[in-house]
Backbone as ProteinMPNN parsed JSONL, in Angstrom:
{"seq_chain_A": "MAVRIRRMRVSDLKALATIERRITGSRRTSALQGHLRRQLRAGGGVCLVADVAGKPAGFLVGDVAPWEFGEEREVAWVKVVGVDPRHQGLGLGHLLGQAFLKKVRARGIRRVKTLVEWDAGDLVAYFQSLGFDRSGATVLERSV", "coords_chain_A": {"N_chain_A": [[-213.713, 43.226, 73.198], [-213.302, 42.799, 76.532], [-210.723, 43.408, 78.717], [-209.169, 42.745, 81.75], [-206.658, 43.597, 83.952], [-205.265, 42.229, 86.772], [-204.362, 41.491, 90.221], [-202.806, 38.373, 90.885], [-204.38, 35.409, 92.152], [-204.511, 32.677, 94.486], [-206.514, 30.977, 93.729], [-206.393, 31.089, 90.983], [-204.435, 29.387, 90.066], [-204.762, 26.764, 88.966], [-205.993, 27.286, 86.471], [-203.935, 28.787, 85.307], [-201.922, 26.893, 85.096], [-203.08, 25.302, 83.156], [-203.046, 27.075, 80.998], [-200.273, 27.256, 80.687], [-199.716, 24.615, 79.859], [-201.068, 24.616, 77.407], [-199.5, 26.425, 76.006], [-196.95, 25.21, 75.978], [-197.505, 22.719, 74.997], [-197.205, 20.442, 76.408], [-198.132, 17.609, 78.338], [-197.351, 17.145, 80.812], [-197.173, 18.001, 84.275], [-195.886, 20.969, 85.366], [-193.475, 22.736, 87.404], [-194.639, 25.11, 87.85], [-197.119, 25.762, 89.243], [-196.497, 25.188, 91.948], [-194.356, 26.955, 92.351], [-195.617, 29.44, 91.923], [-197.529, 29.372, 93.964], [-195.865, 29.46, 96.253], [-194.657, 31.965, 95.81], [-196.858, 33.706, 95.917], [-197.618, 33.316, 98.564], [-195.345, 34.254, 99.926], [-195.232, 36.911, 99.151], [-194.197, 40.241, 98.094], [-193.365, 40.057, 95.435], [-194.553, 40.745, 92.073], [-197.382, 39.656, 90.791], [-199.421, 39.054, 88.169], [-202.572, 38.805, 86.441], [-204.272, 38.486, 83.365], [-207.522, 38.921, 82.656], [-210.025, 37.747, 80.495], [-213.26, 38.091, 79.551], [-213.866, 37.498, 82.181], [-212.266, 35.324, 82.856], [-209.034, 33.812, 83.46], [-206.619, 34.582, 81.035], [-204.041, 35.098, 80.561], [-200.787, 35.656, 82.074], [-198.33, 37.211, 84.194], [-195.375, 37.02, 85.976], [-193.391, 38.472, 88.358], [-190.489, 39.366, 90.261], [-188.874, 40.891, 93.065], [-185.681, 41.865, 93.832], [-183.496, 42.596, 96.522], [-180.973, 43.426, 95.902], [-178.652, 43.152, 93.215], [-176.07, 41.768, 91.143], [-173.7, 44.224, 90.798], [-175.562, 46.25, 91.139], [-176.984, 48.875, 93.072], [-179.415, 49.286, 94.139], [-182.835, 48.141, 94.632], [-183.916, 45.643, 92.335], [-186.126, 44.683, 89.81], [-187.399, 41.643, 88.472], [-188.619, 40.022, 85.608], [-190.034, 37.011, 85.68], [-191.651, 35.01, 84.479], [-193.849, 34.906, 81.714], [-196.963, 34.424, 80.219], [-199.376, 33.757, 77.71], [-202.493, 32.531, 76.885], [-202.688, 30.527, 74.021], [-205.034, 30.788, 72.523], [-205.671, 33.404, 72.861], [-203.562, 34.888, 72.037], [-201.822, 37.516, 70.317], [-203.537, 39.572, 70.698], [-202.684, 41.579, 72.291], [-202.531, 41.118, 75.021], [-200.233, 40.274, 76.432], [-198.63, 42.538, 76.209], [-200.162, 44.409, 77.631], [-200.041, 43.224, 80.18], [-197.261, 43.417, 80.635], [-196.907, 46.233, 80.616], [-198.468, 46.91, 82.85], [-197.031, 45.616, 84.863], [-194.571, 47.043, 84.763], [-195.487, 49.577, 85.52], [-196.339, 49.073, 88.153], [-193.908, 48.333, 89.455], [-192.433, 50.651, 89.083], [-193.924, 52.417, 90.647], [-193.205, 51.49, 93.1], [-190.742, 52.529, 93.398], [-188.7, 51.33, 92.051], [-186.23, 51.213, 89.6], [-184.965, 49.681, 87.706], [-185.429, 46.927, 85.615], [-185.121, 43.52, 84.911], [-184.68, 40.589, 82.848], [-184.369, 37.185, 81.724], [-183.727, 35.7, 78.635], [-183.733, 33.127, 76.273], [-181.319, 33.001, 73.679], [-182.242, 32.302, 71.157], [-184.959, 32.685, 71.166], [-186.809, 34.336, 69.506], [-189.433, 35.448, 69.433], [-189.944, 36.071, 72.115], [-187.853, 37.85, 72.626], [-188.585, 39.945, 70.9], [-191.02, 40.618, 72.094], [-190.189, 41.618, 74.639], [-188.595, 43.733, 73.758], [-190.585, 45.346, 72.685], [-191.591, 46.392, 74.963], [-189.651, 48.087, 75.729], [-187.274, 46.984, 76.636], [-183.785, 46.214, 76.395], [-180.758, 44.727, 75.196], [-178.522, 43.78, 77.754], [-175.42, 44.624, 79.413], [-174.492, 42.446, 80.709], [-173.253, 39.074, 80.96], [-174.459, 35.867, 80.911], [-173.367, 33.14, 82.685], [-172.97, 29.631, 82.889], [-172.954, 26.246, 84.149], [-172.937, 22.699, 84.112], [-173.638, 20.554, 86.86]], "CA_chain_A": [[-213.155, 42.305, 74.182], [-212.951, 43.47, 77.773], [-209.563, 42.813, 79.388], [-208.911, 43.309, 83.075], [-205.397, 43.168, 84.56], [-205.465, 42.23, 88.233], [-203.424, 40.681, 91.001], [-203.015, 36.926, 90.839], [-204.894, 34.778, 93.365], [-204.255, 31.236, 94.559], [-207.586, 30.301, 92.989], [-206.058, 31.139, 89.557], [-203.299, 28.533, 89.727], [-205.134, 25.658, 88.076], [-206.187, 27.859, 85.127], [-202.632, 29.205, 84.782], [-201.226, 25.668, 84.69], [-203.691, 24.91, 81.885], [-202.485, 27.98, 79.99], [-198.886, 26.838, 80.445], [-199.756, 23.387, 79.046], [-201.458, 24.99, 76.036], [-198.349, 27.093, 75.383], [-195.827, 24.287, 75.78], [-197.946, 21.487, 74.353], [-196.845, 19.326, 77.272], [-199.175, 17.1, 79.224], [-196.743, 17.037, 82.146], [-197.376, 19.088, 85.22], [-194.601, 21.617, 85.635], [-193.284, 23.283, 88.747], [-195.206, 26.46, 87.876], [-198.106, 25.959, 90.307], [-195.808, 25.247, 93.235], [-193.585, 28.209, 92.417], [-196.551, 30.557, 92.086], [-198.118, 29.282, 95.308], [-194.855, 29.979, 97.2], [-194.472, 33.396, 95.576], [-198.025, 34.414, 96.439], [-197.559, 33.226, 100.016], [-194.247, 35.084, 100.421], [-195.452, 38.321, 98.827], [-193.013, 40.966, 97.654], [-193.283, 40.084, 93.982], [-195.695, 41.29, 91.351], [-197.984, 38.539, 90.051], [-200.581, 39.621, 87.507], [-203.387, 37.976, 85.55], [-205.141, 39.176, 82.406], [-208.816, 38.258, 82.517], [-210.865, 38.015, 79.334], [-214.594, 37.576, 79.856], [-213.883, 37.02, 83.554], [-211.432, 34.131, 83.058], [-207.625, 34.048, 83.171], [-206.174, 34.339, 79.663], [-202.602, 35.336, 80.532], [-200.204, 35.976, 83.379], [-196.94, 37.668, 84.267], [-194.868, 36.889, 87.337], [-192.129, 39.156, 88.572], [-189.932, 39.318, 91.608], [-188.042, 42.038, 93.406], [-184.481, 41.484, 94.585], [-182.973, 43.766, 97.234], [-179.743, 43.825, 95.221], [-178.178, 42.242, 92.174], [-174.678, 42.015, 90.786], [-173.4, 45.555, 90.278], [-176.65, 47.195, 91.378], [-177.0, 49.392, 94.43], [-180.807, 49.423, 94.56], [-183.697, 47.016, 94.284], [-184.074, 45.329, 90.915], [-187.255, 43.796, 89.528], [-187.162, 40.619, 87.453], [-189.744, 39.32, 85.018], [-189.68, 35.589, 85.761], [-192.393, 34.225, 83.484], [-195.023, 35.524, 81.11], [-197.649, 33.47, 79.354], [-200.705, 34.104, 77.216], [-203.176, 31.4, 76.277], [-202.601, 30.633, 72.56], [-206.321, 31.216, 71.966], [-205.787, 34.851, 73.038], [-202.331, 35.551, 71.611], [-201.975, 38.464, 69.222], [-204.54, 40.579, 71.057], [-202.051, 42.597, 73.126], [-202.594, 40.826, 76.459], [-198.873, 40.267, 76.977], [-198.17, 43.923, 76.313], [-200.885, 45.009, 78.759], [-199.444, 42.676, 81.401], [-195.937, 44.014, 80.793], [-197.057, 47.639, 81.003], [-198.969, 46.956, 84.232], [-195.906, 45.242, 85.723], [-193.639, 48.17, 84.818], [-196.125, 50.639, 86.3], [-196.325, 48.686, 89.572], [-192.561, 48.403, 90.043], [-192.074, 52.074, 89.1], [-194.602, 53.002, 91.804], [-192.457, 51.051, 94.296], [-189.449, 53.193, 93.385], [-187.716, 50.496, 91.352], [-185.876, 51.866, 88.342], [-184.349, 48.746, 86.765], [-186.11, 45.648, 85.471], [-184.327, 42.597, 84.109], [-185.233, 39.275, 82.563], [-183.48, 36.316, 80.955], [-184.381, 35.139, 77.464], [-182.837, 32.322, 75.447], [-180.898, 33.802, 72.527], [-182.976, 31.946, 69.942], [-186.397, 32.884, 71.391], [-187.067, 35.614, 68.841], [-190.724, 36.02, 69.808], [-189.811, 36.68, 73.443], [-186.982, 39.023, 72.489], [-189.412, 40.999, 70.305], [-191.985, 41.029, 73.112], [-189.547, 42.485, 75.631], [-188.195, 44.969, 73.081], [-191.782, 46.187, 72.542], [-191.789, 47.034, 76.26], [-188.525, 48.978, 75.979], [-186.089, 46.271, 77.098], [-182.68, 46.117, 75.446], [-179.678, 43.836, 75.626], [-177.718, 44.362, 78.833], [-173.997, 44.371, 79.309], [-174.139, 41.249, 81.472], [-173.185, 37.802, 80.279], [-174.857, 34.78, 81.789], [-172.478, 31.979, 82.661], [-173.572, 28.478, 83.56], [-172.282, 24.976, 83.986], [-173.632, 21.537, 84.663], [-173.014, 20.0, 88.078]], "C_chain_A": [[-212.705, 43.103, 75.401], [-211.818, 42.704, 78.452], [-209.383, 43.524, 80.717], [-207.599, 42.735, 83.583], [-205.568, 43.302, 86.069], [-204.375, 41.403, 88.902], [-203.802, 39.21, 90.909], [-203.521, 36.451, 92.197], [-204.561, 33.293, 93.328], [-205.309, 30.48, 93.753], [-207.351, 30.308, 91.471], [-205.105, 30.032, 89.129], [-203.635, 27.393, 88.78], [-205.314, 26.166, 86.645], [-204.856, 28.268, 84.505], [-201.807, 27.998, 84.352], [-201.784, 25.156, 83.36], [-203.163, 25.776, 80.748], [-201.057, 27.565, 79.656], [-198.85, 25.577, 79.57], [-200.149, 23.689, 77.606], [-200.296, 25.643, 75.3], [-197.271, 26.083, 75.033], [-196.213, 23.035, 75.017], [-197.647, 20.246, 75.174], [-198.039, 18.895, 78.114], [-198.658, 16.985, 80.658], [-197.119, 18.231, 83.003], [-196.005, 19.681, 85.528], [-194.542, 22.075, 87.086], [-193.957, 24.647, 88.899], [-196.172, 26.667, 89.041], [-197.45, 26.075, 91.675], [-195.033, 26.536, 93.412], [-194.525, 29.392, 92.664], [-197.19, 30.554, 93.468], [-197.141, 29.852, 96.351], [-194.684, 31.486, 97.046], [-195.648, 34.195, 96.13], [-198.035, 34.418, 97.964], [-196.505, 34.185, 100.58], [-194.502, 36.572, 100.204], [-194.173, 38.949, 98.3], [-192.863, 41.042, 96.147], [-194.502, 40.772, 93.387], [-196.212, 40.176, 90.459], [-199.314, 39.014, 89.499], [-201.281, 38.611, 86.607], [-204.164, 38.897, 84.627], [-206.407, 38.344, 82.269], [-209.478, 38.704, 81.221], [-212.194, 37.331, 79.617], [-214.622, 36.91, 81.234], [-213.042, 35.802, 83.837], [-209.982, 34.432, 82.716], [-207.261, 33.649, 81.74], [-204.674, 34.554, 79.52], [-202.112, 35.7, 81.916], [-198.775, 36.465, 83.208], [-196.534, 37.609, 85.731], [-193.509, 37.566, 87.413], [-191.737, 39.097, 90.027], [-189.107, 40.572, 91.825], [-186.887, 41.552, 94.266], [-183.917, 42.726, 95.261], [-181.658, 44.276, 96.638], [-179.458, 42.782, 94.143], [-176.739, 42.61, 91.88], [-174.524, 43.404, 90.179], [-174.483, 46.593, 90.49], [-176.625, 47.631, 92.838], [-178.413, 49.513, 94.989], [-181.586, 48.174, 94.192], [-183.81, 46.882, 92.767], [-185.275, 44.401, 90.776], [-186.871, 42.846, 88.403], [-188.491, 40.125, 86.914], [-189.316, 37.861, 84.961], [-190.368, 34.765, 84.687], [-193.587, 35.04, 82.992], [-195.652, 34.493, 80.189], [-199.022, 33.968, 78.976], [-201.27, 32.877, 76.524], [-203.12, 31.557, 74.755], [-203.912, 31.079, 71.905], [-206.508, 32.731, 72.042], [-204.522, 35.591, 72.618], [-202.619, 36.467, 70.422], [-202.982, 39.562, 69.504], [-203.971, 41.671, 71.963], [-202.091, 42.324, 74.616], [-201.216, 40.849, 77.102], [-198.349, 41.677, 77.169], [-198.86, 44.636, 77.471], [-200.332, 44.518, 80.09], [-198.083, 43.314, 81.669], [-196.015, 45.465, 81.231], [-197.531, 47.763, 82.449], [-197.856, 46.614, 85.215], [-194.942, 46.415, 85.876], [-194.205, 49.317, 85.645], [-196.067, 50.324, 87.801], [-194.928, 48.791, 90.178], [-192.059, 49.847, 90.079], [-192.679, 52.754, 90.328], [-193.92, 52.605, 93.112], [-191.064, 51.663, 94.345], [-188.354, 52.404, 92.684], [-187.479, 51.095, 89.974], [-185.209, 50.937, 87.326], [-185.1, 47.423, 86.804], [-185.281, 44.785, 84.525], [-185.133, 41.329, 83.829], [-184.174, 38.478, 81.815], [-184.287, 35.701, 79.828], [-183.347, 34.322, 76.705], [-182.545, 33.084, 74.154], [-181.702, 33.509, 71.274], [-184.496, 32.073, 70.093], [-186.803, 34.245, 70.83], [-188.376, 36.258, 69.223], [-190.663, 36.685, 71.175], [-188.916, 37.915, 73.408], [-187.797, 40.196, 71.937], [-190.436, 41.525, 71.311], [-191.341, 41.999, 74.104], [-189.049, 43.779, 74.996], [-189.389, 45.904, 72.914], [-192.11, 46.91, 73.843], [-190.624, 47.944, 76.639], [-187.281, 48.305, 76.519], [-185.048, 46.265, 75.988], [-181.642, 45.177, 76.026], [-178.856, 44.532, 76.717], [-176.249, 44.052, 78.594], [-173.55, 43.106, 80.023], [-174.06, 40.032, 80.554], [-173.543, 36.725, 81.285], [-173.894, 33.624, 81.595], [-173.179, 30.835, 83.375], [-172.691, 27.271, 83.351], [-173.138, 23.887, 84.578], [-172.899, 21.08, 85.916], [-173.542, 18.614, 88.356]], "O_chain_A": [[-211.837, 43.971, 75.307], [-211.936, 41.51, 78.725], [-209.438, 44.751, 80.794], [-207.439, 41.516, 83.64], [-205.963, 44.353, 86.573], [-203.586, 40.721, 88.249], [-204.981, 38.86, 90.86], [-203.159, 36.993, 93.241], [-204.355, 32.723, 92.256], [-205.008, 29.446, 93.157], [-208.047, 29.598, 90.745], [-204.98, 29.764, 87.934], [-202.855, 27.094, 87.876], [-204.833, 25.534, 85.704], [-204.667, 28.113, 83.298], [-201.077, 28.063, 83.364], [-201.036, 24.635, 82.533], [-202.866, 25.274, 79.663], [-200.673, 27.525, 78.487], [-198.042, 25.486, 78.646], [-199.617, 23.077, 76.68], [-200.127, 25.436, 74.098], [-196.739, 26.094, 73.923], [-195.352, 22.36, 74.451], [-197.814, 19.124, 74.695], [-198.847, 19.719, 78.542], [-199.426, 16.758, 81.593], [-197.351, 19.33, 82.5], [-195.08, 18.963, 85.907], [-195.451, 21.823, 87.877], [-193.859, 25.272, 89.955], [-196.053, 27.659, 89.76], [-197.799, 26.95, 92.468], [-195.046, 27.14, 94.485], [-194.256, 30.24, 93.515], [-197.373, 31.611, 94.073], [-197.538, 30.627, 97.221], [-194.577, 32.205, 98.04], [-195.453, 35.243, 96.744], [-198.418, 35.411, 98.582], [-196.742, 34.848, 101.589], [-194.04, 37.402, 100.987], [-193.178, 38.256, 98.085], [-192.288, 42.001, 95.633], [-195.355, 41.303, 94.098], [-195.56, 39.795, 89.486], [-200.229, 39.34, 90.256], [-200.66, 37.686, 86.083], [-204.652, 39.948, 85.041], [-206.363, 37.199, 81.819], [-209.49, 39.89, 80.892], [-212.24, 36.132, 79.891], [-215.3, 35.903, 81.437], [-213.084, 35.278, 84.95], [-209.707, 35.208, 81.801], [-207.55, 32.539, 81.293], [-204.094, 34.232, 78.483], [-202.896, 36.01, 82.812], [-198.108, 36.171, 82.216], [-197.254, 38.083, 86.61], [-192.601, 37.269, 86.637], [-192.554, 38.813, 90.903], [-188.693, 41.229, 90.87], [-187.09, 40.909, 95.296], [-183.862, 43.794, 94.65], [-181.281, 45.428, 96.852], [-179.979, 41.667, 94.184], [-176.252, 43.65, 92.324], [-175.147, 43.718, 89.164], [-174.325, 47.731, 90.048], [-176.286, 46.848, 93.726], [-178.595, 49.807, 96.171], [-181.072, 47.271, 93.533], [-183.802, 47.867, 92.03], [-185.42, 43.446, 91.538], [-186.114, 43.203, 87.5], [-189.402, 39.837, 87.69], [-188.353, 37.515, 84.276], [-189.741, 33.916, 84.054], [-194.234, 35.759, 83.753], [-194.955, 33.778, 79.469], [-199.747, 34.526, 79.8], [-200.613, 32.261, 75.686], [-203.471, 32.62, 74.242], [-203.888, 31.689, 70.836], [-207.385, 33.286, 71.38], [-204.421, 36.8, 72.824], [-203.532, 36.224, 69.633], [-203.251, 40.396, 68.64], [-204.693, 42.585, 72.36], [-201.729, 43.193, 75.409], [-201.05, 41.386, 78.197], [-197.702, 41.977, 78.173], [-198.22, 45.384, 78.21], [-200.17, 45.302, 81.024], [-197.787, 43.704, 82.799], [-195.273, 45.888, 82.118], [-197.052, 48.622, 83.189], [-197.741, 47.236, 86.271], [-194.541, 46.747, 86.992], [-193.47, 49.959, 86.395], [-195.782, 51.202, 88.615], [-194.776, 49.286, 91.295], [-191.339, 50.228, 91.002], [-192.023, 53.572, 90.974], [-194.044, 53.306, 94.116], [-190.284, 51.347, 95.243], [-187.188, 52.794, 92.732], [-188.427, 51.44, 89.268], [-184.918, 51.356, 86.206], [-185.371, 46.871, 87.871], [-184.805, 45.247, 83.488], [-186.131, 41.046, 84.492], [-183.193, 39.043, 81.328], [-185.405, 35.233, 80.042], [-182.215, 34.767, 76.515], [-183.43, 33.737, 73.602], [-181.835, 34.377, 70.411], [-185.239, 31.61, 69.228], [-187.1, 35.178, 71.576], [-188.452, 37.482, 69.333], [-191.26, 37.743, 71.379], [-189.19, 38.908, 74.081], [-187.707, 41.312, 72.45], [-190.691, 42.727, 71.375], [-191.883, 43.071, 74.374], [-189.081, 44.826, 75.643], [-189.233, 47.122, 72.991], [-192.818, 47.917, 73.839], [-190.602, 48.508, 77.733], [-186.309, 48.991, 76.835], [-185.379, 46.305, 74.803], [-181.66, 44.875, 77.22], [-178.538, 45.717, 76.611], [-175.895, 43.307, 77.68], [-172.38, 42.73, 79.96], [-174.715, 39.974, 79.514], [-172.989, 36.681, 82.384], [-173.642, 33.189, 80.471], [-173.899, 31.05, 84.35], [-171.803, 27.263, 82.499], [-173.97, 24.138, 85.45], [-171.679, 21.208, 86.012], [-173.14, 17.985, 89.335]]}, "name": "protein", "num_of_chains": 1, "seq": "MAVRIRRMRVSDLKALATIERRITGSRRTSALQGHLRRQLRAGGGVCLVADVAGKPAGFLVGDVAPWEFGEEREVAWVKVVGVDPRHQGLGLGHLLGQAFLKKVRARGIRRVKTLVEWDAGDLVAYFQSLGFDRSGATVLERSV"}
């Protein structure tokens, strides 16, 4: 199986929305396409696609913030990662994660963060496989 990790293109968005629907099992259209379109237009982030046999099979979207709470330098964030269920278990997510880390390292960024729900064991394990660990921060939220 030949896998190619490359930059995301606007022409990928429909296929990525299909992948998201396969992952979530939802027939609803999410905000993913609009968010990705804006991110690609704005630039500055790192948006990657894993192609299998020339077609998108997974994606990872990250952003770079000029500062974050308690940080003095740029911080990269992994915003969303998804692999088509038909291609899960083949290491595509890991390849995407490694490519993302390499790209942000090349930009001089030394800290990468993400948010994961506490009960999403598969995502926690995925990020741990890339070297992520629990941070000292606590996320606070409230309804408005």
